[in-house]
C-alpha positions in Angstrom: 9.0 -19.8 -5.0 9.3 -16.6 -6.2 10.5 -15.9 -9.8 9.9 -12.0 -11.1 11.5 -10.9 -14.7 11.6 -7.4 -15.8 9.6 -5.8 -13.2 9.0 -2.1 -14.3 7.0 0.4 -12.4 6.1 3.7 -13.7 4.3 6.6 -12.4 3.5 8.9 -15.1 6.9 9.8 -16.1 8.9 8.8 -13.2 10.1 5.3 -13.3 10.7 3.8 -10.0 11.5 0.0 -11.1 13.3 -0.6 -14.1 13.3 -3.7 -15.1 14.3 -5.7 -11.7 14.6 -9.6 -11.8 15.1 -12.2 -8.8 14.3 -15.4 -7.8 13.7 -16.9 -4.3 14.0 -20.3 -3.3 11.5 -22.2 -1.0 13.6 -21.3 2.6 15.9 -19.0 1.1 16.2 -15.7 3.4 16.4 -12.6 1.3 17.1 -8.9 2.3 16.2 -6.2 0.1 18.6 -3.0 0.4 18.6 0.1 -1.1 18.6 4.3 -0.2 15.6 5.9 0.2 13.5 6.3 -2.6 15.2 3.4 -4.6 12.0 1.5 -5.0 12.0 -1.1 -2.5 8.4 -0.6 -0.7 7.1 -0.5 -4.5 8.9 -4.1 -5.2 7.6 -5.7 -2.3 3.7 -4.2 -2.8 4.1 -6.2 -6.1 5.7 -9.0 -4.8 3.3 -9.1 -2.4 0.2 -8.7 -5.1 -0.7 -5.6 -3.3 0.2 -3.6 -6.7 0.9 -4.2 -10.3 3.7 -3.9 -12.1 3.4 -1.4 -15.2 2.0 -3.7 -18.5 5.0 -5.0 -20.3 5.0 -8.2 -22.2 8.3 -9.4 -21.1 7.5 -9.2 -17.0 6.5 -12.3 -15.5 5.8 -12.5 -11.8 5.5 -16.2 -10.5 4.8 -17.7 -6.4 4.5 -20.8 -5.9 4.1 -21.8 -9.7 1.3 -19.8 -9.8 1.2 -16.9 -12.7 0.0 -14.3 -10.5 -0.1 -11.6 -13.7 -2.7 -13.6 -15.2 -5.1 -14.0 -12.0 -8.5 -12.0 -12.0 -9.1 -9.9 -8.6 -11.1 -12.8 -7.1 -8.5 -15.2 -7.3 -5.6 -13.1 -6.3 -7.4 -12.5 -3.2 -8.1 -15.8 -2.4 -4.5 -16.8 -3.4 -2.9 -13.7 -1.5 -5.5 -15.2 1.8 -4.0 -18.7 1.2 -0.6 -17.9 0.9 0.9 -14.6 1.9 1.7 -12.8 5.1 2.1 -9.1 5.6 3.8 -7.5 8.4 3.9 -3.4 7.9 5.7 -1.1 9.4 3.0 0.6 10.9 0.4 -1.7 11.9 -3.1 -1.2 11.3 -5.1 -3.1 13.9 -9.2 -2.7 13.5 -9.9 -1.1 16.9 -13.5 -2.4 16.6 -12.0 -6.1 17.0 -9.8 -7.7 19.8 -6.1 -8.4 19.6 -7.2 -11.9 19.2 -9.7 -11.2 16.3 -7.5 -9.1 14.1 -4.8 -12.1 14.0 -7.6 -14.4 13.1 -9.6 -12.2 10.0 -7.5 -13.7 7.3 -9.0 -16.8 8.8 -12.4 -16.2 9.1 -12.2 -14.7 5.4 -11.3 -18.1 4.4 -14.2 -19.8 6.2 -12.0 -21.6 8.4 -13.9 -22.7 12.0 -13.8 -19.8 14.6 -12.8 -22.0 17.7 -10.1 -23.8 15.6 -8.6 -20.7 14.5 -8.5 -18.6 17.6 -7.1 -22.0 19.3 -4.4 -21.7 16.6 -3.9 -18.2 17.3 -3.3 -18.0 20.9 
C-alpha cells in the first residue's frame, strides 16, 4: 500500500530525514514515534503528499502502486482527494461552512452528488 525508499528531506543545510525507508501493507497499523524534532511530521507530510522529499535519484514513494513522485500537481491533487485522508492535530474548519459542509468538501471537489454526499456524511 505504501512503499517509501530513501526518503531524504533537507531544509538548507539541516538534514531532517536521512534516508527513511518503510513498507506498509494494506490493513497494517503503524505508529511513528520519536523525540520532538526527529522528523515525524515531515515524514507524514511527505507520505501524505503535502510536501516533497529533497530530490534524490534513489528516492521512491509509491502509494497503492502509484509512483507519487512522478505525478504533476493536478494528478496529485486528484489522487489525494480520492485516496488519502488527514486528521490534523489542530483542526481548521472553514467557519463560513457548517460542520456537515466541512466534512463534505472533498466529495464536493470530486464532483459527487450533493444529496448523496450529505446523506453519507450524516
